[in-house]
C-alpha positions in Angstrom: -19.4 48.0 48.3 -16.9 50.0 50.6 -19.4 52.1 52.1 -21.6 48.9 53.2 -20.1 49.5 56.8 -20.7 53.3 56.9 -22.8 52.4 60.1 -19.5 51.8 61.7 -18.8 55.6 61.5 -22.5 56.9 61.2 -26.0 55.7 62.6 -29.0 56.3 60.9 -32.3 57.6 62.5 -34.9 54.6 63.2 -38.2 55.8 61.9 -41.4 54.1 61.7 -43.5 53.4 58.3 -46.3 56.1 59.4 -43.6 58.6 58.8 -43.2 57.8 55.4 -47.0 58.4 54.3 -47.5 60.5 51.2 -43.8 60.1 50.1 -42.1 58.7 47.2 -39.5 56.5 46.9 -37.0 55.1 44.2 -36.7 51.6 45.1 -33.3 49.7 43.7 -35.2 46.6 42.2 -32.3 44.1 41.9 -31.1 45.0 45.8 -35.2 44.0 46.8 -35.5 41.4 44.3 -32.4 39.7 45.7 -33.4 40.2 49.1 -37.2 38.5 48.2 -34.8 35.5 46.7 -32.7 35.2 49.4 -35.5 35.3 52.3 -38.4 34.2 50.7 -37.7 30.0 51.3 -39.0 26.8 52.5 -37.5 25.0 55.9 -35.2 22.9 53.2 -33.8 26.4 51.3 -35.9 25.8 48.3 -37.6 29.4 47.0 -41.5 29.0 46.5 -42.2 28.2 43.1 -45.8 26.8 41.5 -46.8 23.9 40.0 -44.7 23.8 36.7 -41.5 24.3 39.2 -41.6 28.4 38.4 -39.8 30.3 41.1 -42.1 32.8 42.8 -40.3 33.9 45.6 -39.6 37.3 44.2 -43.2 37.6 43.2 -44.1 36.8 46.8 -42.3 39.7 48.5 -43.0 42.3 45.6 -47.2 41.2 46.4 -47.3 41.5 50.0 -44.4 44.3 51.2 -45.5 46.4 48.4 -49.1 45.9 49.3 -48.0 46.7 53.1 -45.9 50.1 51.8 -49.1 51.3 49.3 -51.6 50.5 52.1 -49.4 52.9 54.4 -49.6 55.6 51.8 -45.9 55.6 50.4 -45.5 55.6 46.6 -42.9 53.6 45.1 -40.8 53.9 41.8 -38.9 50.5 41.0 -35.5 51.2 39.2 -33.8 48.9 37.6 -30.2 48.2 36.8 -29.2 48.5 32.7 -25.6 47.3 31.6 -23.1 47.2 34.1 -20.2 49.3 34.1 -16.9 47.1 32.5 -15.4 47.9 35.8 -17.7 45.9 37.4 -16.5 42.5 35.6 -14.1 41.3 39.1 -17.3 42.1 41.3 -19.8 39.9 39.2 -17.0 37.1 38.8 -16.5 37.1 42.7 -20.5 37.0 43.1 -20.9 33.7 40.8 -17.9 32.2 42.3 -19.8 32.9 45.7 -23.0 31.5 44.6 -20.9 28.4 42.7 -19.4 27.5 46.2 -23.0 27.8 48.0 -24.6 25.5 45.8 -22.1 22.7 46.4 -22.5 23.3 49.9 -26.2 23.2 49.9 -26.1 19.9 48.0 -23.7 18.5 50.9 -26.0 19.9 53.6 -29.3 18.2 51.7 -27.2 15.1 51.6 -26.4 14.8 55.0 -30.0 16.0 56.2 -28.7 19.4 57.7 -32.0 21.4 56.6 -31.3 24.2 59.2 -27.6 24.6 57.1 -29.0 23.9 53.7 -31.3 26.8 54.4 -28.7 29.5 55.5 -26.6 28.5 52.9 -29.2 28.5 49.7 -29.7 32.3 50.6 -26.4 32.9 48.9 -27.5 30.8 45.8 -30.3 33.0 44.5 -30.5 33.7 40.7 -32.4 36.5 39.4 -33.0 35.5 35.5 -34.7 37.6 32.9 -37.8 35.7 32.7 -38.0 36.7 36.9 -37.2 40.1 36.0 -40.0 40.5 33.5 -42.6 38.9 35.9 -41.4 41.3 38.5 -42.2 44.1 36.3 -45.5 42.8 34.9 -46.6 42.5 38.8 -45.5 45.7 39.3 -47.3 47.3 36.7 -50.6 45.6 37.7 -49.8 47.3 41.4 -49.7 50.6 39.6 -46.0 50.9 40.4 -43.8 53.1 38.2 -40.7 51.0 36.9 -37.5 53.0 35.5 -34.9 51.5 33.4 -31.3 52.9 34.3 -28.9 53.2 31.4 -26.3 51.2 34.0 -26.8 51.4 38.2 -30.0 51.5 39.5 -28.8 52.9 42.4 -27.2 56.0 40.4 -30.4 56.7 38.4 -32.6 56.5 41.5 -30.1 59.1 42.9 -30.5 61.1 40.1 -34.5 61.0 40.5 -33.9 62.5 43.6 -31.7 65.1 42.7 -34.4 66.1 40.0 -37.0 66.3 42.8 -39.0 63.7 41.3 -38.9 61.3 44.4 -38.0 62.1 48.0 -35.5 59.6 48.7 -34.1 56.1 47.9 -35.0 53.0 49.2 -32.0 50.2 49.6 -30.4 47.9 51.6 -26.7 49.4 50.1 -25.1 52.7 50.8 -24.5 53.1 47.7 -27.3 56.0 46.9 -25.4 58.3 48.8 -21.8 58.1 46.8 -24.3 58.6 43.4 -25.4 61.8 45.4 -29.1 61.2 46.9 -30.1 63.6 49.7 -32.0 60.7 51.7 -31.5 56.9 51.8 -34.2 54.6 53.7 -33.1 50.9 54.8 -35.0 48.3 55.8 -38.0 49.4 54.0 -39.1 45.6 53.2 -37.3 44.3 56.2 -38.8 45.9 59.3 -40.3 44.1 61.7 -39.3 41.0 64.0 -36.8 38.8 62.6 -34.8 35.5 63.6 -31.2 35.3 63.6 -29.9 32.6 61.5 -29.7 29.2 63.2 -30.6 30.4 66.5 -34.1 31.1 68.6 -32.9 34.6 69.2 -35.6 37.2 67.7 -34.1 40.8 66.9 -36.5 44.0 65.8 -35.5 45.5 62.3 -36.5 49.2 62.1 -36.7 51.3 58.8 -34.0 53.6 58.9 -33.0 57.1 57.7 -30.5 58.6 56.4 -29.4 62.2 55.0 -26.2 62.9 53.4 -25.9 66.5 54.8 -26.2 65.2 57.7 -23.6 62.6 57.4 -21.4 64.7 55.4 -21.2 67.5 58.3 -20.9 65.1 61.3 -18.1 63.4 59.6 -16.9 66.5 58.5 -15.9 65.4 55.1 -17.0 66.2 51.6 -19.2 63.7 49.1 -15.4 63.4 47.1 -14.0 62.3 50.6 -16.8 60.0 51.2 -15.8 58.4 47.9 -12.6 58.6 48.0 -12.8 56.6 51.9 -15.1 53.8 49.4 -12.4 53.3 47.2 -9.8 52.4 49.8 -12.3 50.2 51.4 -13.4 48.1 48.3 -16.1 49.0 45.9 -18.2 47.1 43.1 -15.9 48.5 41.0 -12.6 47.6 42.6 -13.5 44.7 44.8 -10.3 44.7 46.8 -9.7 48.0 47.4 -6.7 48.3 50.3 -6.2 45.1 52.0 -6.5 45.9 56.2 -8.2 48.9 55.1 -12.0 49.2 56.9 -14.2 52.3 57.3 -12.6 53.7 60.4 -9.1 53.2 58.9 -10.2 54.9 55.8 -12.0 57.7 57.5 -9.0 58.5 59.6 -6.4 58.6 56.6 -8.4 60.8 54.4 -9.1 63.1 57.1 -5.6 63.3 57.7 -4.9 63.8 54.2 -7.5 64.9 52.4 -7.7 62.9 49.3 -6.8 59.1 47.8 -3.7 60.7 46.0 -1.9 62.1 49.0 -2.9 59.3 51.0 -0.9 56.7 48.2 1.7 59.6 48.4 2.4 59.9 52.3 1.3 56.3 53.3 3.8 53.3 52.3 1.6 50.2 52.9 -1.4 52.4 50.9 -1.3 51.4 47.1 -4.2 50.7 44.2 -3.9 49.2 41.1 -6.2 51.5 39.2 -7.5 54.4 37.7 -8.6 56.1 40.6 -10.3 59.1 38.4 -12.1 56.4 36.6 -14.1 54.3 39.9 -14.4 58.4 41.0 -16.3 59.3 38.0 -18.9 56.7 38.0 -20.2 57.9 41.6 -19.7 62.1 41.0 -20.8 61.6 37.1 -22.8 58.5 36.9 -24.6 57.7 33.5 -28.1 58.7 34.0 -31.3 59.3 31.6 -34.3 61.8 31.5 -35.9 59.0 29.4 -38.1 57.9 31.7 -42.4 58.1 32.9 -43.4 58.0 36.3 -47.2 57.8 36.3 -48.6 56.1 39.5 -51.8 54.4 39.2 -54.3 52.5 40.6 -54.2 49.0 41.4 -55.4 46.6 38.8 -57.2 44.0 41.1 -58.7 41.5 38.6 -55.2 41.9 36.5 -52.9 41.3 39.5 -55.1 38.3 40.4 -55.4 36.3 37.4 -51.4 36.9 36.8 -50.7 35.5 40.1 -53.6 32.9 40.8 -54.5 31.8 37.5 -50.6 31.5 36.1 -48.6 31.2 39.4 -50.5 29.4 41.8 -50.9 32.0 44.4 -54.2 31.8 47.2 -57.0 33.5 45.2 -58.3 34.6 48.4 -55.5 35.6 50.2 -54.4 37.9 47.0 -57.7 39.5 46.7 -57.9 40.2 50.3 -54.2 41.9 50.4 -54.8 43.8 46.7 -58.1 45.5 48.1 -57.0 47.0 51.5 -53.5 48.0 49.5 -55.9 49.8 46.8 -58.1 51.9 49.6 -54.7 53.2 51.0 -53.2 54.0 47.2 -56.2 55.4 46.2 -56.5 57.7 49.1 -53.2 58.6 48.6 -53.8 59.7 45.2 -56.7 61.6 45.8 -54.6 63.8 48.6 -52.1 64.3 45.8 -54.9 65.5 43.6 -56.0 67.8 46.3 -52.9 68.9 47.1 -52.0 70.2 43.5 -55.5 71.6 42.7 -54.7 74.2 46.1 -50.7 74.7 45.6 
């Protein structure tokens, strides 16, 4: 969305996972699962799968990344998207077309034996099916991780959990939760570490980043409403095209100069938007959320997870059991500490 390049204007603070110990984070489930589907693949770009051909890349990511976080004493709540807004249809169509073209390019790369290109292109072909979603929820439940069903946008519900003080922050690669009102955003939670840049032998270190909404607004000297107006100018999931030629820096200058979107359109001849501005604004400033959720942290069901992943999905029993037992120690310590804290406070 439009605020995806907010790093052009404001930098997050690099942190390490130990600084998130004892913290509760709402995770944008679809965002993270798509990330696993895109990145966890074979040398030819094909996703991991079991002997029956059932894709397991997302389960691998959910297991090993969440186990690492649980071991670190971080408590997670996964929030799943509900029915998308009608305004999101164009963005959904655009994404579908990107996937279609990527599939064609993938087939061409495989035909000519270009595995390096195939792997890069394959990352854009990921499709999250209903069965993958159900498998993800089943694994999360076995890991003792609560699942929340959002009525519409997952990040809106995640931000709502922050504002209700049910969690400390939102974990996502996108910046949308800041528009939806979350006070804290954590990026790269499941991506941190040493990563190789695509089609190169160059490695970079990806750090976990922490963003605070109040600090962002203070430094940029804008309000949350103005941040939303900036994003509409650039383009969001609900008005993908935005205004041609306007990026984050230009949008920031225009909103700082004119104060809001209406005045910007009135004063700037080259700025026009064919949409109901207030309808898009309302999605961010008054999002559809629900109080119908239950956040209950439990301990890992090691035997149940081993049965599901190893007997049903073909994972290595030895590796899975070892991973789960380490995570369970960290998870149990966190739950004991929380119980002590609640007893003495």
